[in-house]
PDB file with SEQRES, HELIX, SHEET and CRYST1 records, atoms N, CA, C and O in Angstrom:
SEQRES   1 A   85  UNK UNK UNK UNK UNK UNK UNK UNK UNK UNK UNK UNK UNK          
SEQRES   2 A   85  UNK UNK UNK UNK UNK UNK UNK UNK UNK UNK UNK UNK UNK          
SEQRES   3 A   85  UNK UNK UNK UNK UNK UNK UNK UNK UNK UNK UNK UNK UNK          
SEQRES   4 A   85  UNK UNK UNK UNK UNK UNK UNK UNK UNK UNK UNK UNK UNK          
SEQRES   5 A   85  UNK UNK UNK UNK UNK UNK UNK UNK UNK UNK UNK UNK UNK          
SEQRES   6 A   85  UNK UNK UNK UNK UNK UNK UNK UNK UNK UNK UNK UNK UNK          
SEQRES   7 A   85  UNK UNK UNK UNK UNK UNK UNK                                  
HELIX    1 AA1 UNK A   32  UNK A   35  5                                   4    
HELIX    2 AA2 UNK A   82  UNK A   84  5                                   3    
SHEET    1 AA1 3 UNK A  23  UNK A  30  0                                        
SHEET    2 AA1 3 UNK A   9  UNK A  16 -1                                        
SHEET    3 AA1 3 UNK A  54  UNK A  62 -1                                        
CRYST1    1.000    1.000    1.000  90.00  90.00  90.00 P 1           1          
ATOM      1  N   UNK A   1      48.671  94.166 -13.363  1.00  0.00           N  
ATOM      2  CA  UNK A   1      47.312  94.357 -12.955  1.00  0.00           C  
ATOM      3  C   UNK A   1      46.962  93.279 -11.947  1.00  0.00           C  
ATOM      4  O   UNK A   1      47.323  92.114 -12.120  1.00  0.00           O  
ATOM      5  N   UNK A   2      46.270  93.664 -10.911  1.00  0.00           N  
ATOM      6  CA  UNK A   2      45.890  92.742  -9.854  1.00  0.00           C  
ATOM      7  C   UNK A   2      44.382  92.756  -9.700  1.00  0.00           C  
ATOM      8  O   UNK A   2      43.780  93.828  -9.637  1.00  0.00           O  
ATOM      9  N   UNK A   3      43.762  91.597  -9.638  1.00  0.00           N  
ATOM     10  CA  UNK A   3      42.329  91.503  -9.399  1.00  0.00           C  
ATOM     11  C   UNK A   3      41.497  91.244 -10.636  1.00  0.00           C  
ATOM     12  O   UNK A   3      40.299  90.987 -10.513  1.00  0.00           O  
ATOM     13  N   UNK A   4      42.083  91.299 -11.831  1.00  0.00           N  
ATOM     14  CA  UNK A   4      41.328  91.070 -13.064  1.00  0.00           C  
ATOM     15  C   UNK A   4      42.302  90.806 -14.198  1.00  0.00           C  
ATOM     16  O   UNK A   4      43.483  91.141 -14.100  1.00  0.00           O  
ATOM     17  N   UNK A   5      41.810  90.207 -15.271  1.00  0.00           N  
ATOM     18  CA  UNK A   5      42.602  90.023 -16.476  1.00  0.00           C  
ATOM     19  C   UNK A   5      42.362  91.226 -17.365  1.00  0.00           C  
ATOM     20  O   UNK A   5      41.217  91.572 -17.656  1.00  0.00           O  
ATOM     21  N   UNK A   6      43.427  91.858 -17.792  1.00  0.00           N  
ATOM     22  CA  UNK A   6      43.269  93.101 -18.530  1.00  0.00           C  
ATOM     23  C   UNK A   6      43.305  92.951 -20.031  1.00  0.00           C  
ATOM     24  O   UNK A   6      44.081  92.169 -20.578  1.00  0.00           O  
ATOM     25  N   UNK A   7      42.454  93.712 -20.686  1.00  0.00           N  
ATOM     26  CA  UNK A   7      42.466  93.861 -22.133  1.00  0.00           C  
ATOM     27  C   UNK A   7      42.517  95.337 -22.501  1.00  0.00           C  
ATOM     28  O   UNK A   7      43.055  95.713 -23.543  1.00  0.00           O  
ATOM     29  N   UNK A   8      41.945  96.174 -21.625  1.00  0.00           N  
ATOM     30  CA  UNK A   8      41.972  97.615 -21.852  1.00  0.00           C  
ATOM     31  C   UNK A   8      41.795  98.339 -20.520  1.00  0.00           C  
ATOM     32  O   UNK A   8      41.208  97.808 -19.577  1.00  0.00           O  
ATOM     33  N   UNK A   9      42.312  99.549 -20.468  1.00  0.00           N  
ATOM     34  CA  UNK A   9      42.129 100.387 -19.286  1.00  0.00           C  
ATOM     35  C   UNK A   9      41.790 101.797 -19.755  1.00  0.00           C  
ATOM     36  O   UNK A   9      42.435 102.338 -20.653  1.00  0.00           O  
ATOM     37  N   UNK A  10      40.779 102.377 -19.140  1.00  0.00           N  
ATOM     38  CA  UNK A  10      40.403 103.757 -19.415  1.00  0.00           C  
ATOM     39  C   UNK A  10      41.116 104.666 -18.431  1.00  0.00           C  
ATOM     40  O   UNK A  10      40.961 104.523 -17.218  1.00  0.00           O  
ATOM     41  N   UNK A  11      41.897 105.604 -18.954  1.00  0.00           N  
ATOM     42  CA  UNK A  11      42.662 106.528 -18.118  1.00  0.00           C  
ATOM     43  C   UNK A  11      42.121 107.931 -18.337  1.00  0.00           C  
ATOM     44  O   UNK A  11      42.057 108.415 -19.467  1.00  0.00           O  
ATOM     45  N   UNK A  12      41.737 108.572 -17.254  1.00  0.00           N  
ATOM     46  CA  UNK A  12      41.187 109.925 -17.316  1.00  0.00           C  
ATOM     47  C   UNK A  12      42.179 110.894 -16.695  1.00  0.00           C  
ATOM     48  O   UNK A  12      42.729 110.630 -15.626  1.00  0.00           O  
ATOM     49  N   UNK A  13      42.406 112.013 -17.363  1.00  0.00           N  
ATOM     50  CA  UNK A  13      43.287 113.055 -16.857  1.00  0.00           C  
ATOM     51  C   UNK A  13      42.443 114.189 -16.282  1.00  0.00           C  
ATOM     52  O   UNK A  13      41.471 114.634 -16.893  1.00  0.00           O  
ATOM     53  N   UNK A  14      42.831 114.638 -15.110  1.00  0.00           N  
ATOM     54  CA  UNK A  14      42.129 115.719 -14.417  1.00  0.00           C  
ATOM     55  C   UNK A  14      43.094 116.872 -14.174  1.00  0.00           C  
ATOM     56  O   UNK A  14      44.297 116.667 -14.008  1.00  0.00           O  
ATOM     57  N   UNK A  15      42.561 118.068 -14.155  1.00  0.00           N  
ATOM     58  CA  UNK A  15      43.341 119.236 -13.750  1.00  0.00           C  
ATOM     59  C   UNK A  15      42.763 119.728 -12.437  1.00  0.00           C  
ATOM     60  O   UNK A  15      41.589 120.089 -12.347  1.00  0.00           O  
ATOM     61  N   UNK A  16      43.616 119.735 -11.420  1.00  0.00           N  
ATOM     62  CA  UNK A  16      43.188 120.212 -10.107  1.00  0.00           C  
ATOM     63  C   UNK A  16      43.089 121.726 -10.137  1.00  0.00           C  
ATOM     64  O   UNK A  16      44.036 122.413 -10.518  1.00  0.00           O  
ATOM     65  N   UNK A  17      41.934 122.243  -9.733  1.00  0.00           N  
ATOM     66  CA  UNK A  17      41.703 123.682  -9.695  1.00  0.00           C  
ATOM     67  C   UNK A  17      41.452 124.071  -8.238  1.00  0.00           C  
ATOM     68  O   UNK A  17      40.455 123.645  -7.656  1.00  0.00           O  
ATOM     69  N   UNK A  18      42.339 124.875  -7.636  1.00  0.00           N  
ATOM     70  CA  UNK A  18      42.168 125.239  -6.228  1.00  0.00           C  
ATOM     71  C   UNK A  18      40.829 125.949  -5.976  1.00  0.00           C  
ATOM     72  O   UNK A  18      40.418 126.823  -6.740  1.00  0.00           O  
ATOM     73  N   UNK A  19      40.177 125.558  -4.908  1.00  0.00           N  
ATOM     74  CA  UNK A  19      38.922 126.171  -4.453  1.00  0.00           C  
ATOM     75  C   UNK A  19      37.788 126.040  -5.461  1.00  0.00           C  
ATOM     76  O   UNK A  19      36.882 126.874  -5.486  1.00  0.00           O  
ATOM     77  N   UNK A  20      37.829 125.009  -6.285  1.00  0.00           N  
ATOM     78  CA  UNK A  20      36.784 124.778  -7.273  1.00  0.00           C  
ATOM     79  C   UNK A  20      36.754 123.285  -7.606  1.00  0.00           C  
ATOM     80  O   UNK A  20      37.586 122.517  -7.123  1.00  0.00           O  
ATOM     81  N   UNK A  21      35.802 122.888  -8.425  1.00  0.00           N  
ATOM     82  CA  UNK A  21      35.755 121.498  -8.878  1.00  0.00           C  
ATOM     83  C   UNK A  21      36.877 121.249  -9.874  1.00  0.00           C  
ATOM     84  O   UNK A  21      37.161 122.103 -10.715  1.00  0.00           O  
ATOM     85  N   UNK A  22      37.514 120.094  -9.788  1.00  0.00           N  
ATOM     86  CA  UNK A  22      38.563 119.748 -10.734  1.00  0.00           C  
ATOM     87  C   UNK A  22      37.969 119.570 -12.124  1.00  0.00           C  
ATOM     88  O   UNK A  22      36.809 119.183 -12.270  1.00  0.00           O  
ATOM     89  N   UNK A  23      38.768 119.856 -13.137  1.00  0.00           N  
ATOM     90  CA  UNK A  23      38.305 119.817 -14.525  1.00  0.00           C  
ATOM     91  C   UNK A  23      38.673 118.490 -15.181  1.00  0.00           C  
ATOM     92  O   UNK A  23      39.817 118.043 -15.103  1.00  0.00           O  
ATOM     93  N   UNK A  24      37.701 117.876 -15.822  1.00  0.00           N  
ATOM     94  CA  UNK A  24      37.879 116.636 -16.573  1.00  0.00           C  
ATOM     95  C   UNK A  24      38.515 116.983 -17.909  1.00  0.00           C  
ATOM     96  O   UNK A  24      37.932 117.721 -18.704  1.00  0.00           O  
ATOM     97  N   UNK A  25      39.712 116.456 -18.160  1.00  0.00           N  
ATOM     98  CA  UNK A  25      40.429 116.760 -19.397  1.00  0.00           C  
ATOM     99  C   UNK A  25      40.267 115.667 -20.451  1.00  0.00           C  
ATOM    100  O   UNK A  25      40.885 115.732 -21.513  1.00  0.00           O  
ATOM    101  N   UNK A  26      39.443 114.671 -20.163  1.00  0.00           N  
ATOM    102  CA  UNK A  26      39.166 113.632 -21.141  1.00  0.00           C  
ATOM    103  C   UNK A  26      39.738 112.280 -20.754  1.00  0.00           C  
ATOM    104  O   UNK A  26      40.609 112.178 -19.890  1.00  0.00           O  
ATOM    105  N   UNK A  27      39.228 111.242 -21.413  1.00  0.00           N  
ATOM    106  CA  UNK A  27      39.656 109.883 -21.135  1.00  0.00           C  
ATOM    107  C   UNK A  27      40.182 109.226 -22.409  1.00  0.00           C  
ATOM    108  O   UNK A  27      39.650 109.440 -23.498  1.00  0.00           O  
ATOM    109  N   UNK A  28      41.228 108.430 -22.255  1.00  0.00           N  
ATOM    110  CA  UNK A  28      41.799 107.633 -23.338  1.00  0.00           C  
ATOM    111  C   UNK A  28      41.708 106.167 -22.925  1.00  0.00           C  
ATOM    112  O   UNK A  28      41.834 105.847 -21.743  1.00  0.00           O  
ATOM    113  N   UNK A  29      41.492 105.283 -23.883  1.00  0.00           N  
ATOM    114  CA  UNK A  29      41.471 103.848 -23.622  1.00  0.00           C  
ATOM    115  C   UNK A  29      42.736 103.234 -24.189  1.00  0.00           C  
ATOM    116  O   UNK A  29      43.043 103.394 -25.370  1.00  0.00           O  
ATOM    117  N   UNK A  30      43.470 102.526 -23.333  1.00  0.00           N  
ATOM    118  CA  UNK A  30      44.739 101.923 -23.714  1.00  0.00           C  
ATOM    119  C   UNK A  30      44.602 100.408 -23.781  1.00  0.00           C  
ATOM    120  O   UNK A  30      44.007  99.788 -22.900  1.00  0.00           O  
ATOM    121  N   UNK A  31      45.160  99.819 -24.837  1.00  0.00           N  
ATOM    122  CA  UNK A  31      45.089  98.369 -25.016  1.00  0.00           C  
ATOM    123  C   UNK A  31      46.451  97.733 -25.267  1.00  0.00           C  
ATOM    124  O   UNK A  31      46.693  96.613 -24.818  1.00  0.00           O  
ATOM    125  N   UNK A  32      47.333  98.411 -25.965  1.00  0.00           N  
ATOM    126  CA  UNK A  32      48.595  97.811 -26.396  1.00  0.00           C  
ATOM    127  C   UNK A  32      49.451  97.376 -25.210  1.00  0.00           C  
ATOM    128  O   UNK A  32      50.187  96.395 -25.314  1.00  0.00           O  
ATOM    129  N   UNK A  33      49.370  98.072 -24.105  1.00  0.00           N  
ATOM    130  CA  UNK A  33      50.192  97.755 -22.937  1.00  0.00           C  
ATOM    131  C   UNK A  33      49.857  96.385 -22.340  1.00  0.00           C  
ATOM    132  O   UNK A  33      50.638  95.864 -21.543  1.00  0.00           O  
ATOM    133  N   UNK A  34      48.735  95.801 -22.698  1.00  0.00           N  
ATOM    134  CA  UNK A  34      48.345  94.484 -22.187  1.00  0.00           C  
ATOM    135  C   UNK A  34      48.868  93.335 -23.059  1.00  0.00           C  
ATOM    136  O   UNK A  34      48.644  92.167 -22.742  1.00  0.00           O  
ATOM    137  N   UNK A  35      49.549  93.657 -24.134  1.00  0.00           N  
ATOM    138  CA  UNK A  35      50.000  92.643 -25.078  1.00  0.00           C  
ATOM    139  C   UNK A  35      51.371  92.070 -24.742  1.00  0.00           C  
ATOM    140  O   UNK A  35      51.865  91.205 -25.466  1.00  0.00           O  
ATOM    141  N   UNK A  36      51.994  92.528 -23.671  1.00  0.00           N  
ATOM    142  CA  UNK A  36      53.290  91.998 -23.254  1.00  0.00           C  
ATOM    143  C   UNK A  36      54.073  93.015 -22.448  1.00  0.00           C  
ATOM    144  O   UNK A  36      53.780  94.210 -22.484  1.00  0.00           O  
ATOM    145  N   UNK A  37      55.073  92.534 -21.721  1.00  0.00           N  
ATOM    146  CA  UNK A  37      55.832  93.379 -20.804  1.00  0.00           C  
ATOM    147  C   UNK A  37      56.586  94.506 -21.509  1.00  0.00           C  
ATOM    148  O   UNK A  37      56.847  95.537 -20.888  1.00  0.00           O  
ATOM    149  N   UNK A  38      56.937  94.347 -22.758  1.00  0.00           N  
ATOM    150  CA  UNK A  38      57.704  95.365 -23.471  1.00  0.00           C  
ATOM    151  C   UNK A  38      56.849  96.285 -24.331  1.00  0.00           C  
ATOM    152  O   UNK A  38      57.389  97.120 -25.057  1.00  0.00           O  
ATOM    153  N   UNK A  39      55.539  96.152 -24.265  1.00  0.00           N  
ATOM    154  CA  UNK A  39      54.650  96.992 -25.066  1.00  0.00           C  
ATOM    155  C   UNK A  39      54.222  98.221 -24.278  1.00  0.00           C  
ATOM    156  O   UNK A  39      54.065  98.177 -23.058  1.00  0.00           O  
ATOM    157  N   UNK A  40      54.039  99.307 -24.998  1.00  0.00           N  
ATOM    158  CA  UNK A  40      53.731 100.596 -24.386  1.00  0.00           C  
ATOM    159  C   UNK A  40      52.483 101.187 -25.023  1.00  0.00           C  
ATOM    160  O   UNK A  40      52.294 101.094 -26.236  1.00  0.00           O  
ATOM    161  N   UNK A  41      51.640 101.787 -24.212  1.00  0.00           N  
ATOM    162  CA  UNK A  41      50.507 102.556 -24.724  1.00  0.00           C  
ATOM    163  C   UNK A  41      50.799 104.030 -24.494  1.00  0.00           C  
ATOM    164  O   UNK A  41      51.398 104.412 -23.489  1.00  0.00           O  
ATOM    165  N   UNK A  42      50.366 104.843 -25.436  1.00  0.00           N  
ATOM    166  CA  UNK A  42      50.607 106.280 -25.331  1.00  0.00           C  
ATOM    167  C   UNK A  42      49.313 107.045 -25.540  1.00  0.00           C  
ATOM    168  O   UNK A  42      48.460 106.639 -26.329  1.00  0.00           O  
ATOM    169  N   UNK A  43      49.174 108.151 -24.832  1.00  0.00           N  
ATOM    170  CA  UNK A  43      48.012 109.017 -24.994  1.00  0.00           C  
ATOM    171  C   UNK A  43      48.451 110.463 -25.001  1.00  0.00           C  
ATOM    172  O   UNK A  43      49.493 110.812 -24.445  1.00  0.00           O  
ATOM    173  N   UNK A  44      47.660 111.294 -25.626  1.00  0.00           N  
ATOM    174  CA  UNK A  44      47.974 112.719 -25.699  1.00  0.00           C  
ATOM    175  C   UNK A  44      46.728 113.513 -25.358  1.00  0.00           C  
ATOM    176  O   UNK A  44      45.663 113.310 -25.941  1.00  0.00           O  
ATOM    177  N   UNK A  45      46.877 114.410 -24.418  1.00  0.00           N  
ATOM    178  CA  UNK A  45      45.798 115.306 -24.032  1.00  0.00           C  
ATOM    179  C   UNK A  45      46.200 116.726 -24.400  1.00  0.00           C  
ATOM    180  O   UNK A  45      47.331 117.138 -24.139  1.00  0.00           O  
ATOM    181  N   UNK A  46      45.298 117.466 -24.995  1.00  0.00           N  
ATOM    182  CA  UNK A  46      45.592 118.833 -25.414  1.00  0.00           C  
ATOM    183  C   UNK A  46      44.755 119.881 -24.692  1.00  0.00           C  
ATOM    184  O   UNK A  46      44.919 121.074 -24.943  1.00  0.00           O  
ATOM    185  N   UNK A  47      43.877 119.466 -23.814  1.00  0.00           N  
ATOM    186  CA  UNK A  47      43.020 120.420 -23.102  1.00  0.00           C  
ATOM    187  C   UNK A  47      43.811 121.157 -22.034  1.00  0.00           C  
ATOM    188  O   UNK A  47      44.777 120.623 -21.489  1.00  0.00           O  
ATOM    189  N   UNK A  48      43.402 122.377 -21.737  1.00  0.00           N  
ATOM    190  CA  UNK A  48      44.006 123.144 -20.657  1.00  0.00           C  
ATOM    191  C   UNK A  48      42.944 124.073 -20.082  1.00  0.00           C  
ATOM    192  O   UNK A  48      42.165 124.677 -20.819  1.00  0.00           O  
ATOM    193  N   UNK A  49      42.926 124.176 -18.783  1.00  0.00           N  
ATOM    194  CA  UNK A  49      42.022 125.095 -18.095  1.00  0.00           C  
ATOM    195  C   UNK A  49      42.853 126.023 -17.231  1.00  0.00           C  
ATOM    196  O   UNK A  49      43.879 125.609 -16.691  1.00  0.00           O  
ATOM    197  N   UNK A  50      42.437 127.253 -17.092  1.00  0.00           N  
ATOM    198  CA  UNK A  50      43.160 128.209 -16.265  1.00  0.00           C  
ATOM    199  C   UNK A  50      42.939 127.909 -14.781  1.00  0.00           C  
ATOM    200  O   UNK A  50      42.061 127.126 -14.416  1.00  0.00           O  
ATOM    201  N   UNK A  51      43.740 128.537 -13.947  1.00  0.00           N  
ATOM    202  CA  UNK A  51      43.630 128.465 -12.481  1.00  0.00           C  
ATOM    203  C   UNK A  51      44.000 127.109 -11.904  1.00  0.00           C  
ATOM    204  O   UNK A  51      43.421 126.684 -10.904  1.00  0.00           O  
ATOM    205  N   UNK A  52      44.939 126.437 -12.509  1.00  0.00           N  
ATOM    206  CA  UNK A  52      45.395 125.182 -11.922  1.00  0.00           C  
ATOM    207  C   UNK A  52      46.413 124.491 -12.805  1.00  0.00           C  
ATOM    208  O   UNK A  52      46.157 124.238 -13.982  1.00  0.00           O  
ATOM    209  N   UNK A  53      47.573 124.185 -12.232  1.00  0.00           N  
ATOM    210  CA  UNK A  53      48.617 123.530 -13.006  1.00  0.00           C  
ATOM    211  C   UNK A  53      48.886 122.099 -12.554  1.00  0.00           C  
ATOM    212  O   UNK A  53      49.700 121.415 -13.173  1.00  0.00           O  
ATOM    213  N   UNK A  54      48.238 121.629 -11.511  1.00  0.00           N  
ATOM    214  CA  UNK A  54      48.434 120.266 -11.027  1.00  0.00           C  
ATOM    215  C   UNK A  54      47.489 119.324 -11.763  1.00  0.00           C  
ATOM    216  O   UNK A  54      46.304 119.620 -11.917  1.00  0.00           O  
ATOM    217  N   UNK A  55      48.017 118.189 -12.216  1.00  0.00           N  
ATOM    218  CA  UNK A  55      47.195 117.205 -12.918  1.00  0.00           C  
ATOM    219  C   UNK A  55      47.355 115.838 -12.280  1.00  0.00           C  
ATOM    220  O   UNK A  55      48.384 115.537 -11.676  1.00  0.00           O  
ATOM    221  N   UNK A  56      46.331 115.019 -12.420  1.00  0.00           N  
ATOM    222  CA  UNK A  56      46.398 113.655 -11.900  1.00  0.00           C  
ATOM    223  C   UNK A  56      45.540 112.748 -12.771  1.00  0.00           C  
ATOM    224  O   UNK A  56      44.646 113.206 -13.482  1.00  0.00           O  
ATOM    225  N   UNK A  57      45.833 111.439 -12.699  1.00  0.00           N  
ATOM    226  CA  UNK A  57      45.118 110.435 -13.476  1.00  0.00           C  
ATOM    227  C   UNK A  57      44.201 109.619 -12.585  1.00  0.00           C  
ATOM    228  O   UNK A  57      44.497 109.404 -11.409  1.00  0.00           O  
ATOM    229  N   UNK A  58      43.085 109.162 -13.145  1.00  0.00           N  
ATOM    230  CA  UNK A  58      42.255 108.139 -12.522  1.00  0.00           C  
ATOM    231  C   UNK A  58      42.029 107.046 -13.562  1.00  0.00           C  
ATOM    232  O   UNK A  58      42.202 107.278 -14.759  1.00  0.00           O  
ATOM    233  N   UNK A  59      41.647 105.865 -13.111  1.00  0.00           N  
ATOM    234  CA  UNK A  59      41.358 104.747 -14.020  1.00  0.00           C  
ATOM    235  C   UNK A  59      39.917 104.301 -13.805  1.00  0.00           C  
ATOM    236  O   UNK A  59      39.668 103.321 -13.104  1.00  0.00           O  
ATOM    237  N   UNK A  60      38.966 105.018 -14.408  1.00  0.00           N  
ATOM    238  CA  UNK A  60      37.552 104.722 -14.176  1.00  0.00           C  
ATOM    239  C   UNK A  60      37.024 103.483 -14.884  1.00  0.00           C  
ATOM    240  O   UNK A  60      35.930 103.021 -14.561  1.00  0.00           O  
ATOM    241  N   UNK A  61      37.764 102.931 -15.838  1.00  0.00           N  
ATOM    242  CA  UNK A  61      37.270 101.756 -16.565  1.00  0.00           C  
ATOM    243  C   UNK A  61      38.360 100.716 -16.744  1.00  0.00           C  
ATOM    244  O   UNK A  61      39.521 101.045 -16.990  1.00  0.00           O  
ATOM    245  N   UNK A  62      37.972  99.465 -16.617  1.00  0.00           N  
ATOM    246  CA  UNK A  62      38.838  98.340 -16.923  1.00  0.00           C  
ATOM    247  C   UNK A  62      38.044  97.387 -17.793  1.00  0.00           C  
ATOM    248  O   UNK A  62      36.965  96.937 -17.406  1.00  0.00           O  
ATOM    249  N   UNK A  63      38.571  97.077 -18.967  1.00  0.00           N  
ATOM    250  CA  UNK A  63      37.873  96.223 -19.934  1.00  0.00           C  
ATOM    251  C   UNK A  63      36.491  96.772 -20.284  1.00  0.00           C  
ATOM    252  O   UNK A  63      35.558  96.005 -20.525  1.00  0.00           O  
ATOM    253  N   UNK A  64      36.362  98.086 -20.313  1.00  0.00           N  
ATOM    254  CA  UNK A  64      35.104  98.731 -20.670  1.00  0.00           C  
ATOM    255  C   UNK A  64      34.085  98.812 -19.563  1.00  0.00           C  
ATOM    256  O   UNK A  64      32.980  99.308 -19.786  1.00  0.00           O  
ATOM    257  N   UNK A  65      34.418  98.339 -18.369  1.00  0.00           N  
ATOM    258  CA  UNK A  65      33.473  98.332 -17.261  1.00  0.00           C  
ATOM    259  C   UNK A  65      33.944  99.278 -16.161  1.00  0.00           C  
ATOM    260  O   UNK A  65      35.129  99.324 -15.829  1.00  0.00           O  
ATOM    261  N   UNK A  66      33.012 100.022 -15.608  1.00  0.00           N  
ATOM    262  CA  UNK A  66      33.349 100.915 -14.498  1.00  0.00           C  
ATOM    263  C   UNK A  66      33.101 100.263 -13.144  1.00  0.00           C  
ATOM    264  O   UNK A  66      33.331 100.891 -12.111  1.00  0.00           O  
ATOM    265  N   UNK A  67      32.635  99.010 -13.128  1.00  0.00           N  
ATOM    266  CA  UNK A  67      32.323  98.351 -11.860  1.00  0.00           C  
ATOM    267  C   UNK A  67      33.344  97.290 -11.454  1.00  0.00           C  
ATOM    268  O   UNK A  67      33.106  96.534 -10.512  1.00  0.00           O  
ATOM    269  N   UNK A  68      34.474  97.226 -12.151  1.00  0.00           N  
ATOM    270  CA  UNK A  68      35.512  96.249 -11.832  1.00  0.00           C  
ATOM    271  C   UNK A  68      36.431  96.790 -10.754  1.00  0.00           C  
ATOM    272  O   UNK A  68      36.828  97.954 -10.794  1.00  0.00           O  
ATOM    273  N   UNK A  69      36.769  95.946  -9.793  1.00  0.00           N  
ATOM    274  CA  UNK A  69      37.737  96.338  -8.772  1.00  0.00           C  
ATOM    275  C   UNK A  69      39.058  95.663  -9.085  1.00  0.00           C  
ATOM    276  O   UNK A  69      39.185  94.444  -8.970  1.00  0.00           O  
ATOM    277  N   UNK A  70      40.041  96.460  -9.482  1.00  0.00           N  
ATOM    278  CA  UNK A  70      41.364  95.927  -9.802  1.00  0.00           C  
ATOM    279  C   UNK A  70      42.378  97.044  -9.607  1.00  0.00           C  
ATOM    280  O   UNK A  70      42.020  98.219  -9.523  1.00  0.00           O  
ATOM    281  N   UNK A  71      43.626  96.666  -9.539  1.00  0.00           N  
ATOM    282  CA  UNK A  71      44.720  97.613  -9.413  1.00  0.00           C  
ATOM    283  C   UNK A  71      45.555  97.570 -10.679  1.00  0.00           C  
ATOM    284  O   UNK A  71      45.908  96.491 -11.155  1.00  0.00           O  
ATOM    285  N   UNK A  72      45.871  98.719 -11.223  1.00  0.00           N  
ATOM    286  CA  UNK A  72      46.703  98.815 -12.408  1.00  0.00           C  
ATOM    287  C   UNK A  72      48.051  99.378 -11.985  1.00  0.00           C  
ATOM    288  O   UNK A  72      48.120 100.406 -11.312  1.00  0.00           O  
ATOM    289  N   UNK A  73      49.112  98.706 -12.377  1.00  0.00           N  
ATOM    290  CA  UNK A  73      50.467  99.144 -12.044  1.00  0.00           C  
ATOM    291  C   UNK A  73      51.086  99.817 -13.266  1.00  0.00           C  
ATOM    292  O   UNK A  73      51.085  99.258 -14.363  1.00  0.00           O  
ATOM    293  N   UNK A  74      51.613 101.023 -13.065  1.00  0.00           N  
ATOM    294  CA  UNK A  74      52.236 101.788 -14.145  1.00  0.00           C  
ATOM    295  C   UNK A  74      53.710 101.953 -13.824  1.00  0.00           C  
ATOM    296  O   UNK A  74      54.070 102.389 -12.730  1.00  0.00           O  
ATOM    297  N   UNK A  75      54.558 101.605 -14.772  1.00  0.00           N  
ATOM    298  CA  UNK A  75      56.000 101.693 -14.550  1.00  0.00           C  
ATOM    299  C   UNK A  75      56.500 103.125 -14.691  1.00  0.00           C  
ATOM    300  O   UNK A  75      57.260 103.592 -13.842  1.00  0.00           O  
ATOM    301  N   UNK A  76      56.094 103.833 -15.742  1.00  0.00           N  
ATOM    302  CA  UNK A  76      56.574 105.190 -15.983  1.00  0.00           C  
ATOM    303  C   UNK A  76      55.496 106.040 -16.640  1.00  0.00           C  
ATOM    304  O   UNK A  76      54.654 105.534 -17.382  1.00  0.00           O  
ATOM    305  N   UNK A  77      55.534 107.325 -16.361  1.00  0.00           N  
ATOM    306  CA  UNK A  77      54.690 108.313 -17.028  1.00  0.00           C  
ATOM    307  C   UNK A  77      55.616 109.424 -17.502  1.00  0.00           C  
ATOM    308  O   UNK A  77      56.382 109.978 -16.714  1.00  0.00           O  
ATOM    309  N   UNK A  78      55.546 109.746 -18.775  1.00  0.00           N  
ATOM    310  CA  UNK A  78      56.347 110.827 -19.337  1.00  0.00           C  
ATOM    311  C   UNK A  78      55.422 111.984 -19.681  1.00  0.00           C  
ATOM    312  O   UNK A  78      54.317 111.785 -20.185  1.00  0.00           O  
ATOM    313  N   UNK A  79      55.883 113.182 -19.403  1.00  0.00           N  
ATOM    314  CA  UNK A  79      55.123 114.378 -19.733  1.00  0.00           C  
ATOM    315  C   UNK A  79      55.969 115.214 -20.701  1.00  0.00           C  
ATOM    316  O   UNK A  79      57.082 115.629 -20.379  1.00  0.00           O  
ATOM    317  N   UNK A  80      55.418 115.445 -21.883  1.00  0.00           N  
ATOM    318  CA  UNK A  80      56.094 116.234 -22.907  1.00  0.00           C  
ATOM    319  C   UNK A  80      55.353 117.560 -23.032  1.00  0.00           C  
ATOM    320  O   UNK A  80      54.212 117.602 -23.493  1.00  0.00           O  
ATOM    321  N   UNK A  81      55.994 118.620 -22.629  1.00  0.00           N  
ATOM    322  CA  UNK A  81      55.362 119.944 -22.696  1.00  0.00           C  
ATOM    323  C   UNK A  81      55.859 120.754 -23.886  1.00  0.00           C  
ATOM    324  O   UNK A  81      55.604 121.956 -23.956  1.00  0.00           O  
ATOM    325  N   UNK A  82      56.560 120.126 -24.817  1.00  0.00           N  
ATOM    326  CA  UNK A  82      57.120 120.865 -25.941  1.00  0.00           C  
ATOM    327  C   UNK A  82      56.039 121.505 -26.816  1.00  0.00           C  
ATOM    328  O   UNK A  82      56.287 122.535 -27.443  1.00  0.00           O  
ATOM    329  N   UNK A  83      54.851 120.910 -26.865  1.00  0.00           N  
ATOM    330  CA  UNK A  83      53.769 121.502 -27.660  1.00  0.00           C  
ATOM    331  C   UNK A  83      53.283 122.804 -27.048  1.00  0.00           C  
ATOM    332  O   UNK A  83      52.703 123.633 -27.750  1.00  0.00           O  
ATOM    333  N   UNK A  84      53.509 123.004 -25.746  1.00  0.00           N  
ATOM    334  CA  UNK A  84      53.077 124.234 -25.081  1.00  0.00           C  
ATOM    335  C   UNK A  84      54.075 125.377 -25.283  1.00  0.00           C  
ATOM    336  O   UNK A  84      53.761 126.530 -24.989  1.00  0.00           O  
ATOM    337  N   UNK A  85      55.258 125.069 -25.777  1.00  0.00           N  
ATOM    338  CA  UNK A  85      56.304 126.093 -25.949  1.00  0.00           C  
ATOM    339  C   UNK A  85      56.033 126.964 -27.157  1.00  0.00           C  
ATOM    340  O   UNK A  85      56.810 127.874 -27.449  1.00  0.00           O  
TER     341      UNK A  85                                                      
END                                                                             
C-alpha cells in the first residue's frame, strides 16, 4: 500500500452491463492481509445479474474512510466458479 498505513480495505465487486449502468455486487472489508506479507484475505460474492459477464473491482474505502488517497497493491486474484456449476 502506498500513501497510507493500512488496517482495512473495502473492496467492491461490479458487474459490467453493456449499454446500461454497471451493477453493484456488494462490498467486503478485508483486514487479515495487512497483518504480514504471508497473510491472505478472502471474500466471496454470490450475486449475479443478467446481460453482462465482465466483472471488476474498486477500492472505495481504506481504513473505513472513503476520502483517503492511497494505492493498494494486489499480488493475485483467484476466481472459483465451481459454485456456478
